[in-house]
N, C-alpha and C positions, 0 to 999 in steps of 0.2 A: 599327586599330582597340584601345583598350582592351583588354588579359585580363580585366578584372573584368566586364566587357562581353560579349567572348568568350564568357567562362565563364558566362555568365547564356545566353546563346542555347542551349549545347551541354544546361545545364540542362533550358531550355521544351521540349526535344525530347522527356523524357520525360514531361512534362505531358499530352501529346495534344493531340488539335486544340481551340483556346479555343473557349468555349461562347460565343454571342450574349448581349449585356447583357439581361436582365431588364426588362421594360417594365413603368414605375409600375402598381401597381394601383390602379382606379379608383377613386374618392370621389368623397365628394360635394365635395367645396371643388374637386376638379380639375374637373369638370362644370361649376361653375356660373363660374371662371377661365376655360374655355373660352369658354362662352358671353359671357359678357363681351365676349373678346378679339373673336369676331364679331359681338357689336352692336356694337360701337365701329367695328370696319374696315369691317363692308358695312351697318349700320343693323339694326332689329328686327327686322324682315320676314325677312331672311335666318337669322334662329336657326330650329332646327327640331332635335329630336331627332338625326333623321337628322346633320343638318350636323354636331352637334358630337362624336355616337357616329365621325361617320368623321372627324371633325379629329382626335380621340381614337386611332386606329387601331383601335378595334372595333367591333363592332355592335349596333346598337341596345339588345337586349336583354340588355345588360350595363348599361345607364345605366337600366335600369328596375328593375334590382336594387336600386339605390340612391333617384333619383328615379320616383315614381308616373309622370307624365306632365308634358305639357307646360304644365298650370297651374300642377302643383307648384313644378316650374323657375324658373314665371314669379314664384310667391310669395318663390319663397329669393332669385331676383334682385334684387326689390323691398325684401326684405328687408335684403340686405346694405348697399342702396344706403342703407334708412333710418339701419343703424348707424353709417354715416360722417358720420352729423347731427349739431351736438354740440348741442342745445341749452343755454342758458348759464343761472346760476340764475338764477330769479326776482327781480327786482328793481321792485319797485312805479312807483319814477319814468319807470322806460325801457321799458314794458310791450308799448308799439305796437314798441318797433326791435325788441326782442328777439324777437317774433314774423317782424318781416319777416326777421331775418338768417336766423331757421329754412327759412324759405322760400324765400330767397336759397340758401341750401346747398343743398336738396335738388332746388332748379332746376341748380343748375350741375353737379350728378351726371347727371341725367335729360340733360343738355346735352352731358353728354359721351359716354352709350351713344345715338345717335337713336334716337326712337322711344319706348323702353326706357317712356316712363311710359304707354304703352297697356296695359301692363299691370298698373297700377295703377290704371286708369281701369274697365278690364273687370270687376273684382272685387273684395267687401270681402277686404280684408288676414288673415292665417292668421297673419303671422309677430310674434313677441313685438318685434322692434323694430322695427316699422311700431309697435305699440301703445306702445314709447317714448316715440316721436316724439310721439302723441297726450300723454302722460302728460307730458312737457314743456313740451307749447304751454297742456294743460289750469293748469299750474302756474305758466305765465306770467300767464295771464287771468286767472287765480282771484287771484292777488296783486295785479293792479294796481286786481284791486275791480269786475270784471266778474260778472255772475249767470252760475251753471254755464248753464244752457241756453243762453243767448245765447254764452257760449264755446264748448262743444260744438257749435252749430251755425256758427260762424265758424271754427271748425278746420277744418270737412267742406269749408267754400266754401272757406278757404281752400289746401288741398288740392286742390281739384277742378281750384281756375283753376290752380296750381303745373301741375299737368299737362298740363290742356288750352293753357296757354304753352309746354308744350315739347315738344309734339307739334305743333302749329301750325309751331314755328318749325323741326323736322324735315321736317315735312311741305312746307314750301317747300324745304330745299333738297336734298330728299334723292326725288328723283322717282324708281321704276324703272328703281334704284340709281345713277343718274347725280344729279348733280349739277341743278336745274332756275331756268333766267333768273329772273332774283330785278327787280323795277322800284324803281328807283333812286327817291329822293325827288323828284328836279327833272321827273322823266319820270312819277310821277301827278300833280304838281299840273297839269303842264298839260295831262293825260289830262282832272282834274276841270275844267280851265278852258275846253276845248272843248266842255263839255254848253252848251247854249244856255241862257241868264240865267234870260229869260221861265218855262223851265218850273224849274228847279234855281235860283234864284236864291242861298242860302245856303250849296251845296255848292261852286256858284263862285267868292263872295266870301269866302268860307273856307278854301278849297281848302290854303295854307301849313298852315292849323292840323289841318287832316283827315290830312294828311301826315306831322307832324311827330312826332320820338320820334326819339332817337339812344340805342345800346345797349338798355339796359333800363329807360328812363324811363318809359315805359308801365305797365310791371310792377311797378315800384313805385308809381307814380299808382295804380294800379289796387288794389294790397294796402293802401295809407294809403289811400287810398276805403272801402274795406271796414272796416277797425277803426277809421275814423274815426266809424263808426256806432254804434261801442261806448262806451257810457257805463257810466265806475264807479257 
């Protein structure tokens, strides 16, 4: 053993027993980060104030000193997700594309945290970050020449659709904490074609079209359909 290390150990004898390291303080940021981790790993249904407290190694009462209740935690989470979405600077020539880009960004955040869009659908947002998102989308639509009232309702419809689309996807993939079996395209088509053609002639004839859509094709189609109805 090196002499300097030996000397250090002797000197440490006079320092007394080492104290256990202090736990980092509970903060709003730590609560939010812990909540995100739970949702990402187990889905939104697993998120409770008690689970967050347990993960942080404390009791629920410690959380309530920083976050009023589960509803406020939900609002903080949605606000944090909205803060990650960056609307482009309004371009009158590309306003539809820019609105779709905002919706795609938000969708991807919802997909990262399965089921979390339920929090956005459950109540009106109180976070300024959520309002900032609306501000950005409104600026894009107004720059494109869309009338203010139509722009406001279009934003509401688009955000509702993004939330519902994301929630549906999470429900298909996570049922009771486990992955649920999903029907593939071919099996859906086969089921439709098994129907009696005299009672369901159009469903049987157009089974491939009813089951079509890879990735987010349906998502893009619906948004483009919604925005296509807005005329400057």
